[in-house]
C-alpha positions in Angstrom: 0.2 -0.1 -0.3 1.3 3.2 -1.1 2.2 6.0 1.9 -0.1 8.1 0.4 2.0 10.7 -0.7 2.9 10.9 -4.6 6.7 13.1 -3.3 7.9 14.8 0.0 6.3 18.0 -1.0 3.5 19.5 -0.1 1.8 20.7 -3.4 4.3 23.3 -4.2 6.1 23.8 -8.2 7.0 20.6 -9.6 5.3 18.5 -6.8 2.3 16.2 -7.3 0.5 15.8 -3.6 -1.7 12.6 -3.2 -5.1 12.5 -2.6 -5.2 11.4 0.4 -2.7 13.8 1.4 -4.7 16.6 -0.2 -7.7 15.6 2.0 -5.3 15.4 5.0 -5.0 19.3 4.3 -8.4 20.3 3.7 -9.6 18.5 7.1 -6.2 20.3 8.9 -7.4 23.9 7.7 -10.9 23.4 8.1 -12.4 20.7 11.5 -8.8 21.2 12.9 -8.1 25.0 12.8 -11.6 25.4 14.2 -10.7 26.2 18.3 -10.4 23.1 20.1 -10.4 20.9 17.9 -7.5 19.5 18.1 -7.6 19.0 22.1 -10.7 17.3 21.3 -9.2 15.2 19.0 -6.6 14.3 21.4 -8.9 13.5 24.0 -10.2 11.2 21.9 -7.4 9.4 20.9 -6.5 8.4 24.3 -9.7 7.6 25.0 -9.2 5.0 22.1 -5.9 4.0 23.0 -5.3 0.1 23.0 -9.5 0.0 23.3 -8.9 1.2 26.2 -12.0 3.6 26.9 -14.1 0.8 25.4 -13.7 -1.8 27.5 -13.9 0.7 30.8 -16.9 1.2 29.5 -17.4 -2.6 28.8 -16.4 -3.3 32.2 -19.0 -0.6 33.9 -21.7 -1.7 31.9 -20.9 -5.3 33.2 -20.7 -4.4 37.0 -23.6 -2.4 37.0 -26.1 -4.1 34.6 -26.4 -7.2 35.3 -29.4 -9.3 33.5 -27.1 -7.5 30.8 -23.4 -8.5 31.5 -22.6 -11.4 29.0 -24.2 -8.1 26.1 -21.7 -5.8 27.9 -19.1 -8.0 28.1 -19.6 -8.5 24.0 -18.5 -4.8 23.9 -15.0 -5.1 25.4 -14.2 -8.5 23.6 -15.9 -7.0 20.2 -13.7 -3.5 20.9 -10.6 -5.6 21.8 -10.7 -8.0 18.9 -11.0 -5.4 16.7 -8.2 -3.8 17.7 -6.4 -7.3 17.6 -6.5 -7.5 14.3 -6.1 -4.1 13.0 -2.9 -4.4 15.0 -2.1 -8.5 13.1 -3.0 -6.3 9.9 -0.8 -3.3 10.6 2.3 -5.5 11.2 1.1 -7.5 7.6 0.5 -4.2 5.1 3.9 -2.0 7.1 2.0 1.6 5.8 4.1 4.0 7.3 2.0 7.1 8.9 1.3 10.5 7.2 5.3 12.1 6.5 4.3 15.0 4.5 5.3 18.0 5.0 2.4 19.9 5.1 0.4 17.9 7.4 1.0 18.0 11.1 0.8 15.6 13.8 -0.8 16.7 16.3 -0.4 13.6 18.8 2.1 10.9 19.1 1.6 6.6 18.1 2.8 3.7 20.3 4.0 2.7 16.1 5.0 4.0 13.1 2.4 2.1 11.3 -0.9 3.5 9.9 -2.9 0.8 8.0 -5.4 0.4 9.1 -6.5 2.9 11.8 -6.8 0.6 15.3 -8.7 3.6 16.8 -11.1 3.6 14.3 -11.6 -0.5 13.9 -11.7 -0.7 18.0 -14.6 2.3 18.5 -16.7 0.9 15.5 -16.7 -2.5 16.9 -17.8 -0.9 20.0 -20.1 1.6 19.2 -21.9 -1.2 16.7 -22.0 -3.3 20.2 -23.2 -0.6 22.2 -26.2 0.6 20.1 -27.7 -2.8 19.2 -27.2 -3.4 23.9 -29.0 0.3 24.1 -31.2 0.6 20.9 -29.5 3.7 20.5 -27.9 5.3 17.0 -24.7 4.9 18.5 -22.4 4.2 15.2 -23.5 7.2 13.6 -22.9 9.5 16.7 -19.5 7.6 17.9 -17.3 7.0 14.6 -17.2 10.0 12.4 -15.8 11.9 14.8 -13.3 9.1 16.1 -12.4 8.8 12.3 -12.5 12.7 11.9 -9.9 13.0 14.8 -7.1 10.6 13.4 -7.5 12.9 10.2 -7.5 15.6 12.4 -4.4 14.7 14.2 -2.4 13.6 11.2 -1.9 10.2 12.1 -3.8 8.3 9.7 -4.8 9.0 6.2 -8.3 8.4 5.6 -8.5 4.8 3.8 -6.6 3.7 6.7 -9.9 5.1 9.4 -12.0 4.1 6.4 -10.6 0.2 6.5 -11.1 0.4 9.8 -14.3 1.3 10.4 -15.0 -1.9 7.9 -12.8 -4.1 10.2 -14.5 -3.0 13.2 -18.5 -3.9 12.0 -16.9 -6.7 11.1 -15.7 -7.5 14.6 -19.0 -6.7 15.8 -20.7 -8.8 13.3 -18.7 -12.2 13.9 -19.5 -11.0 18.1 -23.3 -10.6 17.7 -23.3 -14.2 15.7 -21.6 -15.8 18.0 -23.4 -14.1 20.9 -26.9 -15.2 19.2 -25.4 -18.8 18.4 -24.2 -18.8 22.4 -27.6 -17.7 24.0 -29.9 -20.4 25.4 -33.2 -21.1 23.5 -36.1 -19.7 25.5 -38.9 -22.5 25.6 -42.6 -22.1 26.3 -44.0 -23.3 29.8 -46.0 -26.4 29.2 -48.9 -26.3 30.8 -51.0 -29.4 32.1 -52.8 -30.8 29.7 -50.8 -29.9 26.5 -49.5 -32.4 24.4 
C-alpha cells in the first residue's frame, strides 16, 4: 500500500500531492483549525488508545447491569478483538503514517504503522455493539468523530480510518453472531394438559 504521498512535497511547484494527503490538508485546515478541535481530537485519541476506554465502558456496564452482563462483556470482547485484528493487519501491510511536511502531527503514536486505524476499528466495533445493546444510534454518533480525529491529528490517511471502520463493523458482526449462537434457547412453558 502506498504511503499516500506521491512526493515529499506539499503541493508546491513541480510536486504532486496524492488525494489522501490533499484530504488531510483540507481536514486540518478546516476542522482542525476550529478552536478546541485538536484538544478534543487528542482526548478521543487517549480514550481510544488500545481500546482502553471501550474496555472500561464494557466493564462498568457489566458491573452495573447484571441482567445484560454478557452483552456488556461482548462490547469489550468486540473492541479488543477488533483492535487485535487491526494490529495484525498493520504488521502485515506495514504502511507508514503520514509524513508529508504539509501535514501537522498533533499527537504521539505507539507505532509508525498506519493501515488500518486501530482507533477506528475498536471504536466502530464498540459503537455497533453498544448500539445493539442500548437501542441507540451510537455508530452514527461515535464513529465519525473518532475517524475525523485521526485525520485532524495527522496520524492516519482517510483510507486507514475507512478500512479500520469496516474491520470494526465486521468484528462486531462476528461477536453478535457468536453471542446469538451461544444464547440459551427459551422454550415456552408447557401447561398441564398440553401435548
